C-alpha positions as CSV (number, residue, x, y, z in Angstrom):
1,M,-61.0,-10.5,-19.8
2,G,-63.4,-12.3,-17.0
3,N,-62.6,-12.0,-13.6
4,G,-59.4,-10.7,-14.0
5,K,-57.6,-13.7,-12.8
6,A,-54.4,-13.6,-15.3
7,T,-53.4,-16.8,-16.9
8,K,-51.5,-15.8,-19.5
9,L,-49.7,-12.4,-20.6
10,K,-52.0,-9.8,-22.5
11,A,-49.3,-7.0,-23.2
12,V,-45.7,-6.3,-23.0
13,I,-44.1,-2.9,-22.7
14,L,-41.0,-2.4,-24.2
15,D,-38.2,0.5,-23.7
16,W,-36.8,2.9,-26.5
17,A,-33.2,3.5,-26.8
18,G,-31.1,0.0,-26.4
19,T,-33.9,-2.2,-26.7
20,T,-36.2,-1.1,-29.7
21,V,-33.7,1.6,-31.9
22,D,-30.3,2.8,-30.9
23,F,-28.2,-0.4,-31.0
24,G,-25.9,0.6,-27.7
25,S,-28.1,3.3,-26.3
26,L,-25.6,6.1,-28.0
27,A,-27.8,8.7,-28.8
28,P,-28.0,10.0,-24.8
29,A,-24.6,8.5,-23.9
30,R,-22.7,10.7,-27.0
31,T,-25.1,13.7,-26.4
32,L,-24.7,13.9,-22.6
33,H,-20.7,13.7,-23.4
34,R,-21.3,16.8,-25.4
35,T,-23.4,18.5,-23.0
36,F,-20.8,18.3,-19.9
37,A,-17.7,18.9,-22.2
38,S,-19.9,22.1,-23.2
39,F,-19.5,23.1,-19.3
40,G,-15.8,22.0,-19.3
41,I,-16.4,18.0,-17.6
42,Q,-14.9,15.2,-19.5
43,L,-17.6,12.9,-18.7
44,T,-16.5,9.1,-18.6
45,D,-18.5,6.1,-20.3
46,A,-19.1,4.5,-16.5
47,E,-20.3,7.8,-15.3
48,I,-23.0,8.4,-17.9
49,R,-24.2,4.9,-18.0
50,R,-24.5,4.9,-14.5
51,D,-27.9,6.1,-14.2
52,M,-29.3,5.7,-17.9
53,G,-33.2,5.6,-18.5
54,L,-34.2,8.1,-15.9
55,P,-35.9,11.0,-17.0
56,K,-33.4,13.2,-17.9
57,K,-33.1,16.2,-15.8
58,E,-32.8,13.6,-13.3
59,H,-30.2,11.8,-15.0
60,I,-28.3,14.9,-15.3
61,R,-28.9,15.2,-11.7
62,R,-27.3,12.5,-10.6
63,I,-24.7,12.8,-12.3
64,L,-23.6,16.1,-11.1
65,S,-24.3,14.6,-7.5
66,A,-21.4,12.2,-8.5
67,P,-18.4,12.6,-6.1
68,T,-16.2,13.3,-8.9
69,V,-18.1,15.4,-11.3
70,R,-19.0,17.7,-8.0
71,T,-15.7,18.2,-7.4
72,A,-14.8,19.0,-11.1
73,W,-17.6,21.3,-11.4
74,Q,-16.5,23.0,-8.0
75,T,-13.0,23.9,-9.2
76,L,-14.0,24.9,-12.9
77,H,-17.0,26.9,-11.7
78,G,-16.6,28.2,-8.4
79,S,-19.0,26.1,-6.4
80,A,-20.7,23.1,-6.3
81,P,-23.9,22.2,-8.7
82,T,-26.9,24.1,-7.5
83,A,-30.6,23.6,-9.1
84,D,-30.0,26.5,-11.4
85,D,-26.7,24.7,-12.7
86,I,-29.0,21.3,-13.2
87,E,-31.3,23.2,-15.5
88,R,-29.1,25.0,-17.4
89,V,-27.0,21.5,-18.2
90,Y,-30.5,19.9,-18.9
91,Q,-31.5,23.4,-21.1
92,R,-28.8,22.5,-23.3
93,F,-28.6,19.1,-23.3
94,V,-32.1,18.9,-25.2
95,P,-31.8,21.0,-28.2
96,L,-28.6,18.3,-29.1
97,Q,-30.4,15.6,-28.1
98,L,-33.4,16.8,-30.4
99,S,-30.8,17.9,-33.2
100,C,-29.1,14.3,-33.2
101,L,-31.6,11.7,-32.4
102,I,-32.6,9.8,-35.3
103,E,-29.5,10.2,-36.7
104,Y,-28.4,7.2,-33.8
105,S,-32.2,5.5,-33.7
106,P,-32.8,3.4,-36.4
107,L,-34.7,0.5,-35.0
108,I,-32.5,-2.5,-34.3
109,P,-32.2,-5.8,-36.4
110,S,-34.9,-8.2,-35.4
111,V,-36.9,-5.5,-34.0
112,S,-40.1,-5.6,-36.9
113,D,-40.0,-9.9,-37.0
114,T,-40.0,-9.6,-33.1
115,V,-42.9,-7.6,-33.4
116,Q,-45.1,-9.3,-35.8
117,R,-44.7,-12.4,-33.4
118,L,-45.6,-10.4,-30.3
119,R,-48.9,-9.5,-32.1
120,D,-49.4,-12.9,-33.3
121,R,-49.3,-14.2,-30.0
122,G,-52.5,-11.3,-29.3
123,L,-50.4,-9.0,-27.3
124,K,-50.7,-5.5,-27.3
125,I,-47.5,-3.1,-27.2
126,G,-46.9,-0.6,-24.7
127,S,-43.5,2.1,-24.6
128,T,-42.1,4.1,-22.0
129,T,-38.7,6.0,-22.4
130,G,-36.6,8.1,-20.4
131,Y,-36.9,10.5,-23.3
132,T,-39.3,13.5,-23.1
133,R,-42.4,13.9,-25.2
134,A,-40.7,16.1,-27.7
135,M,-38.0,13.4,-28.3
136,L,-40.3,10.2,-28.1
137,E,-42.6,12.1,-31.2
138,L,-39.1,12.2,-33.0
139,L,-38.8,8.3,-32.4
140,L,-42.5,7.9,-33.0
141,D,-42.1,9.3,-36.2
142,S,-39.1,7.7,-37.2
143,S,-40.0,4.3,-36.2
144,T,-43.4,4.1,-37.5
145,K,-41.8,4.8,-41.3
146,D,-39.6,2.1,-40.2
147,G,-42.7,-0.3,-39.5
148,Y,-43.0,-0.4,-36.0
149,R,-45.5,2.0,-34.0
150,P,-46.6,0.8,-30.2
151,D,-50.8,1.2,-29.5
152,C,-49.2,3.1,-26.8
153,S,-46.1,5.5,-26.3
154,L,-45.6,7.5,-22.8
155,A,-42.9,10.2,-21.5
156,P,-42.7,10.6,-17.9
157,E,-44.3,14.4,-18.6
158,D,-47.4,12.0,-20.0
159,V,-48.2,10.8,-16.1
160,G,-46.0,13.4,-14.3
161,A,-43.1,11.2,-12.9
162,G,-40.4,9.0,-14.9
163,R,-38.6,6.1,-14.1
164,P,-38.2,3.9,-11.6
165,E,-41.4,5.2,-10.4
166,P,-44.2,3.1,-11.9
167,F,-46.5,5.6,-13.4
168,M,-45.9,4.9,-17.0
169,I,-47.2,1.5,-16.7
170,Y,-49.9,2.2,-14.5
171,E,-51.3,4.8,-17.4
172,N,-50.0,1.9,-20.7
173,A,-52.5,-0.4,-18.7
174,V,-55.5,2.3,-18.5
175,R,-54.9,3.1,-22.3
176,L,-54.1,-0.5,-23.3
177,R,-56.8,-1.4,-21.1
178,V,-55.2,-4.9,-19.9
179,Y,-55.1,-6.1,-15.9
180,P,-54.2,-7.2,-14.1
181,L,-50.5,-6.3,-13.9
182,A,-49.4,-10.0,-13.8
183,C,-50.2,-9.9,-17.1
184,I,-47.8,-7.9,-18.6
185,A,-44.4,-7.6,-19.2
186,K,-42.0,-4.6,-18.7
187,I,-38.7,-5.1,-21.3
188,G,-35.9,-2.7,-21.1
189,D,-31.8,-2.5,-21.4
190,T,-31.1,-0.3,-17.8
191,P,-31.7,-1.3,-13.9
192,A,-34.0,1.7,-14.5
193,D,-36.5,-0.4,-16.8
194,V,-36.4,-3.5,-14.3
195,H,-37.1,-1.2,-11.4
196,E,-39.6,0.2,-13.2
197,G,-41.5,-2.5,-13.7
198,L,-40.4,-4.3,-10.2
199,N,-42.6,-1.5,-8.4
200,A,-45.8,-1.6,-11.0
201,G,-45.3,-5.1,-10.2
202,V,-45.2,-6.7,-13.5
203,W,-42.7,-9.3,-15.0
204,T,-39.3,-8.0,-15.9
205,V,-37.1,-8.9,-18.5
206,G,-33.7,-7.3,-19.4
207,V,-32.1,-7.2,-22.9
208,A,-28.1,-7.3,-22.2
209,A,-26.5,-7.2,-25.7
210,T,-28.1,-4.2,-27.4
211,G,-28.6,-1.7,-25.0
212,N,-27.2,0.3,-22.2
213,G,-24.7,-2.2,-20.3
214,M,-23.0,-3.3,-23.3
215,G,-22.9,0.3,-24.7
216,L,-21.6,-0.5,-28.5
217,S,-22.4,0.2,-31.8
218,I,-23.6,-3.1,-33.7
219,D,-21.0,-2.5,-35.7
220,E,-18.6,-2.2,-32.4
221,F,-20.7,-5.0,-31.2
222,R,-19.9,-7.5,-33.7
223,S,-16.0,-6.7,-34.4
224,L,-15.3,-8.0,-30.6
225,S,-13.6,-11.1,-29.8
226,S,-14.8,-14.1,-29.0
227,S,-13.4,-13.7,-25.4
228,D,-14.6,-9.9,-24.9
229,R,-18.0,-10.4,-26.4
230,I,-18.4,-13.2,-23.7
231,S,-17.1,-11.0,-21.1
232,R,-19.2,-8.2,-21.5
233,L,-22.2,-9.8,-22.3
234,E,-22.1,-11.6,-18.8
235,D,-21.5,-8.0,-17.1
236,A,-24.6,-6.5,-18.6
237,R,-26.2,-9.6,-17.9
238,R,-25.4,-9.7,-14.0
239,A,-26.3,-5.8,-14.1
240,L,-29.6,-6.6,-14.9
241,Q,-30.1,-9.7,-12.5
242,H,-29.0,-7.6,-10.2
243,A,-31.5,-5.0,-10.4
244,G,-34.1,-8.1,-10.1
245,A,-35.3,-9.2,-13.3
246,H,-37.0,-12.1,-13.4
247,Y,-35.2,-13.0,-17.3
248,V,-32.4,-11.6,-19.1
249,V,-31.8,-11.8,-22.8
250,D,-29.5,-10.6,-25.4
251,T,-31.7,-9.5,-27.6
252,L,-35.4,-8.9,-28.1
253,A,-35.5,-11.9,-31.2
254,D,-34.8,-13.9,-27.7
255,L,-38.2,-13.3,-26.3
256,D,-40.1,-16.4,-27.4
257,P,-39.3,-18.8,-24.6
258,V,-39.5,-16.0,-22.0
259,L,-42.9,-15.3,-22.7
260,D,-43.8,-18.9,-22.9
261,D,-42.2,-19.5,-19.6
262,I,-44.2,-16.4,-18.0
263,D,-47.6,-17.8,-20.0
264,E,-46.4,-21.3,-18.3
265,R,-45.8,-19.6,-14.3
266,L,-49.3,-17.8,-14.7
267,R,-51.4,-21.1,-15.8
268,S,-50.0,-22.2,-12.6
269,G,-51.1,-19.7,-10.3
270,E,-47.6,-17.8,-9.9
271,K,-47.0,-13.8,-9.9
272,P,-44.4,-11.6,-10.5
273,G,-44.2,-10.3,-7.1
274,D,-43.6,-14.3,-6.0
275,A,-40.8,-14.1,-8.3
276,G,-38.8,-11.5,-7.7
277,R,-38.2,-8.1,-5.3
278,T,-41.0,-5.3,-5.3
279,N,-40.8,-1.6,-4.2
280,I,-37.3,-0.5,-5.6
281,D,-36.1,2.8,-5.3
282,A,-33.0,3.1,-6.8
């Protein structure tokens, strides 16, 4: 690794649901809908997906803090949601998510081929998630059978904090033995992924078509009319760009020219912080 100067990418850190598995990020969305319905709260898709990518308890806290949800909870339960209520919702969410996670989480098409190209480039592959460690272990078991296993995979509890804080990326770098941080790219489908990457000082790549911004199964996505597909993709791309992503692609299959461009920028002496915002607190 020489003197630590970044002249080319050495690693990518991939998200899970909506990026490498679970086209449309359906598992967490549908489980959150089911969980809140069990408490009498009918969430909209927008309410569920607004803070996707955060650690699950924090995601639940954010949902309960939304004015419409908070009012509905108070009407049904007699008081505004408390920390104990957040814990009750979370404890109901966890077994429901574990019970259906694999059903919704096959590899997204083209992931296996893309991962092989990444390895052919000499890149190490890490991963981060908003899922718990137990949920991540289920994903790892399933994806390994399908031929995909990152070199390092971390959940928020492994480092004491999740997105948007950068510590899972830092620990990936330690375990992968990769430095400087400018030679790493974080790739994911949510603004939380982008914020995590920006806060860590790495390149960030948003994934629009297969993830939370579209929120559709692969069959639903393929059945869209051309005009609907274009419109929804534009919205998904815009959200990731607004979050500060250095690049936005539709799927992982589109990564190669992005990685080539990052290598060129690194060779010219450019760093991630020169090209985008940092220290995002969202």
